[in-house]
C-alpha positions, 0 to 999 in steps of 0.5 A: 500500500502506498502511504505517500499521501500521508508523508508529503515531506518525505519521498518514502513512507517510514512505517517506523516513524510515529508521525507517519503512523499517526497521520495514517490513523488520523487521516486515512480511510478504514481500509488504509488503517486496516492495511497499516495494521496488516503491515506493522501489526496491532501491537506496534500501532497500539504502542506508538499510539499510547507511547508517542501521542501526536496532536493530529486527531479530531475528536470523533477520529480520536474516539474511534481510534481509541475505542475500536482500533487500539481498544484502549480501556484506560484513561487517556489525556485527550489533550495530547491527541486532539489537534484543537487543544492548546500545545502547552499541556505539560 
């Protein structure tokens, strides 16, 4: 699968880069997210999502990814993920 449209600043997608993974999850269609899961595995997606949060998600997408893709049941600081919140969250 070509992930180039999510990494416009690089010539090649780097699926080891948390930024690339977050961009695909926040902007991709469900089939692209499922292809990402097949390529790198759900364990890697979950690890990146929880350990390297990025402020690139709209609230509906964040809730979907959190509940249905990574199936996170723990409390999570939404401000670290939502693009419309303040950057200075500590």
